[in-house]
Biopython code that builds the backbone (N, CA, C, O; Angstrom):
import numpy as np
from Bio.PDB.StructureBuilder import StructureBuilder

atoms = [
    (1, "MET", "N", (-80.659, 25.888, 11.073)),
    (1, "MET", "CA", (-81.829, 25.938, 10.654)),
    (1, "MET", "C", (-82.104, 24.362, 10.158)),
    (1, "MET", "O", (-81.091, 23.690, 9.967)),
    (2, "VAL", "N", (-83.485, 23.686, 9.923)),
    (2, "VAL", "CA", (-83.741, 22.464, 9.584)),
    (2, "VAL", "C", (-84.984, 21.973, 9.143)),
    (2, "VAL", "O", (-86.052, 21.831, 9.740)),
    (3, "THR", "N", (-84.587, 21.702, 7.792)),
    (3, "THR", "CA", (-85.527, 21.747, 6.966)),
    (3, "THR", "C", (-86.576, 20.536, 7.896)),
    (3, "THR", "O", (-86.365, 19.603, 8.672)),
    (4, "ILE", "N", (-87.650, 21.134, 7.342)),
    (4, "ILE", "CA", (-88.958, 20.397, 8.003)),
    (4, "ILE", "C", (-89.951, 19.740, 7.059)),
    (4, "ILE", "O", (-90.772, 18.841, 7.237)),
    (5, "ARG", "N", (-89.553, 20.617, 5.787)),
    (5, "ARG", "CA", (-90.598, 19.590, 4.682)),
    (5, "ARG", "C", (-89.987, 20.348, 3.287)),
    (5, "ARG", "O", (-89.674, 21.537, 3.232)),
    (6, "LYS", "N", (-89.920, 19.655, 2.502)),
    (6, "LYS", "CA", (-90.150, 20.136, 0.637)),
    (6, "LYS", "C", (-91.279, 19.930, -0.241)),
    (6, "LYS", "O", (-92.163, 19.163, 0.141)),
    (7, "TYR", "N", (-91.376, 20.489, -1.333)),
    (7, "TYR", "CA", (-92.383, 21.105, -1.759)),
    (7, "TYR", "C", (-92.379, 21.780, -3.414)),
    (7, "TYR", "O", (-91.737, 22.753, -3.811)),
    (8, "PRO", "N", (-93.235, 20.981, -4.115)),
    (8, "PRO", "CA", (-92.922, 21.196, -5.370)),
    (8, "PRO", "C", (-92.808, 22.572, -6.090)),
    (8, "PRO", "O", (-92.225, 22.958, -7.103)),
    (9, "THR", "N", (-93.927, 23.392, -4.768)),
    (9, "THR", "CA", (-94.184, 25.180, -5.454)),
    (9, "THR", "C", (-94.123, 26.042, -4.162)),
    (9, "THR", "O", (-93.941, 25.404, -3.125)),
    (10, "GLU", "N", (-94.216, 27.054, -4.086)),
    (10, "GLU", "CA", (-93.759, 28.236, -3.289)),
    (10, "GLU", "C", (-95.343, 27.961, -2.903)),
    (10, "GLU", "O", (-95.170, 28.163, -1.701)),
    (11, "VAL", "N", (-96.519, 27.707, -2.976)),
    (11, "VAL", "CA", (-98.054, 28.165, -2.344)),
    (11, "VAL", "C", (-98.233, 27.409, -1.365)),
    (11, "VAL", "O", (-98.658, 27.787, -0.274)),
    (12, "GLU", "N", (-97.871, 26.064, -1.708)),
    (12, "GLU", "CA", (-98.210, 24.851, -0.889)),
    (12, "GLU", "C", (-97.012, 25.149, 0.647)),
    (12, "GLU", "O", (-97.173, 24.957, 1.853)),
    (13, "ALA", "N", (-95.968, 25.633, -0.085)),
    (13, "ALA", "CA", (-94.718, 25.738, 1.392)),
    (13, "ALA", "C", (-95.420, 26.922, 2.330)),
    (13, "ALA", "O", (-95.452, 26.893, 3.560)),
    (14, "GLU", "N", (-96.066, 28.138, 1.352)),
    (14, "GLU", "CA", (-96.683, 28.934, 1.960)),
    (14, "GLU", "C", (-97.732, 28.794, 2.772)),
    (14, "GLU", "O", (-97.593, 29.451, 3.803)),
    (15, "VAL", "N", (-98.387, 28.397, 2.729)),
    (15, "VAL", "CA", (-99.762, 27.578, 3.305)),
    (15, "VAL", "C", (-99.214, 26.810, 4.787)),
    (15, "VAL", "O", (-99.857, 26.942, 5.828)),
    (16, "ASP", "N", (-98.156, 26.136, 4.726)),
    (16, "ASP", "CA", (-97.511, 25.104, 5.752)),
    (16, "ASP", "C", (-96.990, 26.413, 6.428)),
    (16, "ASP", "O", (-97.003, 26.205, 7.641)),
    (17, "ARG", "N", (-96.499, 27.778, 6.138)),
    (17, "ARG", "CA", (-95.469, 28.713, 6.715)),
    (17, "ARG", "C", (-96.229, 29.551, 7.592)),
    (17, "ARG", "O", (-95.754, 30.241, 8.494)),
    (18, "ALA", "N", (-97.740, 29.429, 7.198)),
    (18, "ALA", "CA", (-98.687, 30.642, 7.679)),
    (18, "ALA", "C", (-99.223, 29.470, 9.140)),
    (18, "ALA", "O", (-99.267, 29.775, 10.332)),
    (19, "VAL", "N", (-99.627, 27.895, 8.393)),
    (19, "VAL", "CA", (-99.895, 27.331, 9.788)),
    (19, "VAL", "C", (-98.486, 27.584, 11.208)),
    (19, "VAL", "O", (-98.411, 28.199, 12.271)),
    (20, "LEU", "N", (-97.772, 26.874, 10.554)),
    (20, "LEU", "CA", (-96.769, 27.536, 11.628)),
    (20, "LEU", "C", (-96.538, 28.535, 12.285)),
    (20, "LEU", "O", (-96.314, 28.444, 13.492)),
    (21, "ASP", "N", (-96.541, 29.903, 11.533)),
    (21, "ASP", "CA", (-96.800, 31.611, 12.082)),
    (21, "ASP", "C", (-98.133, 31.203, 13.367)),
    (21, "ASP", "O", (-98.083, 31.360, 14.587)),
    (22, "ALA", "N", (-99.014, 30.762, 12.686)),
    (22, "ALA", "CA", (-99.988, 31.225, 13.848)),
    (22, "ALA", "C", (-99.931, 30.124, 14.878)),
    (22, "ALA", "O", (-100.869, 30.108, 15.676)),
    (23, "ASN", "N", (-99.055, 29.257, 14.996)),
    (23, "ASN", "CA", (-99.060, 28.355, 16.330)),
    (23, "ASN", "C", (-97.567, 29.091, 16.455)),
    (23, "ASN", "O", (-96.626, 28.323, 16.251)),
    (24, "GLY", "N", (-97.267, 30.289, 16.722)),
    (24, "GLY", "CA", (-96.176, 30.926, 17.447)),
    (24, "GLY", "C", (-94.958, 30.684, 17.240)),
    (24, "GLY", "O", (-94.026, 31.057, 17.952)),
    (25, "ILE", "N", (-94.848, 29.619, 15.595)),
    (25, "ILE", "CA", (-93.596, 28.913, 15.739)),
    (25, "ILE", "C", (-92.835, 29.903, 14.125)),
    (25, "ILE", "O", (-93.533, 30.004, 13.116)),
    (26, "ARG", "N", (-91.658, 30.406, 14.167)),
    (26, "ARG", "CA", (-91.524, 31.159, 12.940)),
    (26, "ARG", "C", (-90.524, 30.374, 12.355)),
    (26, "ARG", "O", (-89.535, 29.892, 12.906)),
    (27, "ALA", "N", (-90.924, 30.280, 11.031)),
    (27, "ALA", "CA", (-90.573, 29.453, 9.738)),
    (27, "ALA", "C", (-90.191, 30.082, 8.489)),
    (27, "ALA", "O", (-90.835, 31.051, 8.086)),
    (28, "LEU", "N", (-88.980, 29.518, 7.691)),
    (28, "LEU", "CA", (-88.897, 30.547, 6.771)),
    (28, "LEU", "C", (-88.830, 29.353, 5.463)),
    (28, "LEU", "O", (-88.615, 28.149, 5.602)),
    (29, "ILE", "N", (-89.153, 30.299, 3.835)),
    (29, "ILE", "CA", (-89.407, 29.519, 3.203)),
    (29, "ILE", "C", (-87.961, 29.549, 2.026)),
    (29, "ILE", "O", (-87.674, 30.610, 1.471)),
    (30, "VAL", "N", (-87.287, 28.484, 1.806)),
    (30, "VAL", "CA", (-85.888, 28.920, 1.265)),
    (30, "VAL", "C", (-86.265, 28.126, -0.288)),
    (30, "VAL", "O", (-86.920, 27.089, -0.395)),
    (31, "ARG", "N", (-85.734, 28.825, -1.284)),
    (31, "ARG", "CA", (-85.875, 28.559, -2.744)),
    (31, "ARG", "C", (-84.554, 28.623, -3.400)),
    (31, "ARG", "O", (-83.807, 29.388, -2.791)),
    (32, "ASP", "N", (-84.081, 28.145, -4.309)),
    (32, "ASP", "CA", (-83.455, 28.480, -5.415)),
    (32, "ASP", "C", (-83.933, 28.775, -6.751)),
    (32, "ASP", "O", (-84.149, 28.035, -7.711)),
    (33, "ASN", "N", (-84.071, 30.262, -6.561)),
    (33, "ASN", "CA", (-84.703, 30.147, -7.817)),
    (33, "ASN", "C", (-84.633, 32.099, -8.495)),
    (33, "ASN", "O", (-85.513, 32.893, -8.826)),
    (34, "ALA", "N", (-82.621, 32.202, -8.406)),
    (34, "ALA", "CA", (-82.000, 33.723, -8.306)),
    (34, "ALA", "C", (-82.919, 34.914, -7.936)),
    (34, "ALA", "O", (-83.172, 35.776, -8.778)),
    (35, "GLY", "N", (-83.606, 34.982, -6.203)),
    (35, "GLY", "CA", (-84.593, 35.602, -5.759)),
    (35, "GLY", "C", (-85.216, 36.146, -6.744)),
    (35, "GLY", "O", (-85.490, 37.330, -6.939)),
    (36, "GLY", "N", (-85.447, 35.138, -7.416)),
    (36, "GLY", "CA", (-86.958, 35.095, -7.876)),
    (36, "GLY", "C", (-87.376, 35.924, -9.511)),
    (36, "GLY", "O", (-88.460, 36.315, -9.945)),
    (37, "MET", "N", (-86.180, 35.952, -10.023)),
    (37, "MET", "CA", (-85.578, 36.901, -11.602)),
    (37, "MET", "C", (-85.978, 35.467, -12.195)),
    (37, "MET", "O", (-86.642, 35.376, -13.228)),
    (38, "LEU", "N", (-85.602, 34.534, -11.591)),
    (38, "LEU", "CA", (-85.525, 33.165, -12.739)),
    (38, "LEU", "C", (-86.893, 31.861, -12.010)),
    (38, "LEU", "O", (-86.628, 30.825, -11.400)),
    (39, "PRO", "N", (-87.604, 32.136, -12.185)),
    (39, "PRO", "CA", (-89.173, 31.253, -11.158)),
    (39, "PRO", "C", (-88.685, 29.775, -12.172)),
    (39, "PRO", "O", (-88.431, 28.686, -11.657)),
    (40, "SER", "N", (-88.651, 29.950, -13.132)),
    (40, "SER", "CA", (-88.262, 28.473, -13.627)),
    (40, "SER", "C", (-87.513, 27.718, -13.207)),
    (40, "SER", "O", (-87.483, 26.578, -13.670)),
    (41, "LEU", "N", (-86.606, 28.141, -12.121)),
    (41, "LEU", "CA", (-85.848, 26.982, -11.651)),
    (41, "LEU", "C", (-86.464, 26.414, -10.391)),
    (41, "LEU", "O", (-86.031, 25.490, -9.703)),
    (42, "ASN", "N", (-87.418, 27.046, -10.241)),
    (42, "ASN", "CA", (-87.842, 26.171, -8.940)),
    (42, "ASN", "C", (-88.685, 24.748, -9.538)),
    (42, "ASN", "O", (-89.104, 23.865, -8.789)),
    (43, "LEU", "N", (-88.847, 24.736, -11.239)),
    (43, "LEU", "CA", (-88.749, 22.850, -11.389)),
    (43, "LEU", "C", (-87.749, 22.172, -11.434)),
    (43, "LEU", "O", (-87.870, 21.070, -11.969)),
    (44, "LEU", "N", (-86.638, 22.500, -10.992)),
    (44, "LEU", "CA", (-84.946, 21.929, -10.859)),
    (44, "LEU", "C", (-84.800, 21.372, -9.430)),
    (44, "LEU", "O", (-84.260, 20.322, -9.084)),
    (45, "ALA", "N", (-85.628, 22.662, -8.397)),
    (45, "ALA", "CA", (-85.190, 22.739, -6.914)),
    (45, "ALA", "C", (-86.329, 22.947, -6.364)),
    (45, "ALA", "O", (-87.007, 23.963, -6.513)),
    (46, "GLU", "N", (-86.711, 21.620, -5.436)),
    (46, "GLU", "CA", (-87.724, 21.589, -4.346)),
    (46, "GLU", "C", (-87.481, 23.016, -3.504)),
    (46, "GLU", "O", (-86.379, 23.529, -3.310)),
    (47, "VAL", "N", (-88.683, 23.499, -3.082)),
    (47, "VAL", "CA", (-88.648, 24.997, -2.063)),
    (47, "VAL", "C", (-88.789, 23.755, -0.715)),
    (47, "VAL", "O", (-89.216, 22.607, -0.595)),
    (48, "ARG", "N", (-88.205, 24.700, 0.061)),
    (48, "ARG", "CA", (-87.827, 24.377, 1.362)),
    (48, "ARG", "C", (-88.423, 25.049, 2.623)),
    (48, "ARG", "O", (-88.165, 26.250, 2.703)),
    (49, "LEU", "N", (-89.236, 24.477, 3.719)),
    (49, "LEU", "CA", (-89.507, 24.752, 4.698)),
    (49, "LEU", "C", (-88.765, 24.511, 6.188)),
    (49, "LEU", "O", (-88.831, 23.489, 6.871)),
    (50, "VAL", "N", (-87.813, 26.138, 6.586)),
    (50, "VAL", "CA", (-87.128, 25.510, 7.258)),
    (50, "VAL", "C", (-87.377, 26.306, 8.888)),
    (50, "VAL", "O", (-87.716, 27.483, 9.015)),
    (51, "VAL", "N", (-87.208, 25.686, 9.626)),
    (51, "VAL", "CA", (-87.524, 26.527, 10.955)),
    (51, "VAL", "C", (-86.275, 26.246, 11.921)),
    (51, "VAL", "O", (-85.599, 25.262, 11.621)),
    (52, "ASP", "N", (-85.928, 26.910, 12.923)),
    (52, "ASP", "CA", (-84.840, 26.692, 14.027)),
    (52, "ASP", "C", (-85.071, 25.615, 14.847)),
    (52, "ASP", "O", (-86.032, 25.065, 15.384)),
    (53, "ASN", "N", (-83.419, 25.444, 14.738)),
    (53, "ASN", "CA", (-83.231, 23.602, 15.617)),
    (53, "ASN", "C", (-84.210, 23.153, 16.858)),
    (53, "ASN", "O", (-84.773, 22.079, 17.070)),
    (54, "GLU", "N", (-84.197, 24.452, 17.636)),
    (54, "GLU", "CA", (-85.261, 24.245, 18.642)),
    (54, "GLU", "C", (-86.734, 23.807, 18.725)),
    (54, "GLU", "O", (-87.419, 23.135, 19.497)),
    (55, "HIS", "N", (-86.945, 24.621, 17.366)),
    (55, "HIS", "CA", (-88.768, 24.464, 17.273)),
    (55, "HIS", "C", (-88.877, 23.325, 16.277)),
    (55, "HIS", "O", (-90.098, 23.214, 16.168)),
    (56, "ALA", "N", (-88.326, 22.406, 15.480)),
    (56, "ALA", "CA", (-88.272, 21.362, 14.585)),
    (56, "ALA", "C", (-88.983, 20.470, 15.062)),
    (56, "ALA", "O", (-89.606, 20.084, 14.073)),
    (57, "ALA", "N", (-89.444, 19.647, 16.235)),
    (57, "ALA", "CA", (-90.057, 18.603, 16.540)),
    (57, "ALA", "C", (-91.525, 19.362, 16.873)),
    (57, "ALA", "O", (-92.415, 18.768, 16.264)),
    (58, "GLN", "N", (-91.899, 20.175, 17.435)),
    (58, "GLN", "CA", (-92.820, 21.116, 17.318)),
    (58, "GLN", "C", (-93.220, 21.574, 16.487)),
    (58, "GLN", "O", (-94.426, 21.769, 16.633)),
    (59, "ALA", "N", (-92.744, 21.984, 15.341)),
    (59, "ALA", "CA", (-93.436, 22.126, 13.604)),
    (59, "ALA", "C", (-93.701, 21.034, 13.419)),
    (59, "ALA", "O", (-94.895, 20.740, 13.346)),
    (60, "ARG", "N", (-92.472, 19.794, 13.241)),
    (60, "ARG", "CA", (-93.450, 18.446, 12.937)),
    (60, "ARG", "C", (-94.618, 17.917, 13.406)),
    (60, "ARG", "O", (-95.358, 17.262, 12.671)),
    (61, "VAL", "N", (-94.896, 18.164, 14.723)),
    (61, "VAL", "CA", (-95.934, 17.937, 15.489)),
    (61, "VAL", "C", (-97.610, 18.828, 14.395)),
    (61, "VAL", "O", (-98.575, 18.409, 13.754)),
    (62, "VAL", "N", (-97.239, 19.688, 14.651)),
    (62, "VAL", "CA", (-97.927, 20.892, 14.071)),
    (62, "VAL", "C", (-98.455, 20.860, 12.561)),
    (62, "VAL", "O", (-99.520, 21.276, 12.106)),
    (63, "LEU", "N", (-97.585, 20.358, 12.051)),
    (63, "LEU", "CA", (-97.833, 19.941, 10.514)),
    (63, "LEU", "C", (-98.038, 18.432, 10.300)),
    (63, "LEU", "O", (-97.886, 17.836, 9.234)),
    (64, "GLY", "N", (-98.464, 17.828, 11.667)),
    (64, "GLY", "CA", (-98.734, 16.523, 11.261)),
    (64, "GLY", "C", (-97.712, 15.370, 10.478)),
    (64, "GLY", "O", (-98.106, 14.497, 9.704)),
    (65, "ALA", "N", (-96.371, 15.604, 10.879)),
    (65, "ALA", "CA", (-95.291, 14.947, 10.056)),
    (65, "ALA", "C", (-95.218, 13.768, 10.627)),
    (65, "ALA", "O", (-94.418, 12.929, 10.212)),
]
sb = StructureBuilder()
sb.init_structure("model")
sb.init_model(0)
sb.init_chain("A")
sb.init_seg("    ")
for serial, (resi, resn, name, xyz) in enumerate(atoms, 1):
    if name == "N":
        sb.init_residue(resn, " ", resi, " ")
    sb.init_atom(name, np.array(xyz, "f"), 0.0, 1.0, " ", f" {name:<3s}", serial, name[0])
structure = sb.get_structure()
């Protein structure tokens, strides 16, 4: 898995995940907030959008990176 982008909020990451999904690229949102039990941890660690290595280049093109 490759990190495509990092975001300050999960909402922003979810928008880009939906764009990738609409283009046939499976992406996951990775966050370190104790499984949602401690959302305040989002302030300390960025939310990451990750894809498979084989789709990384295409995902960057789709997101305009």
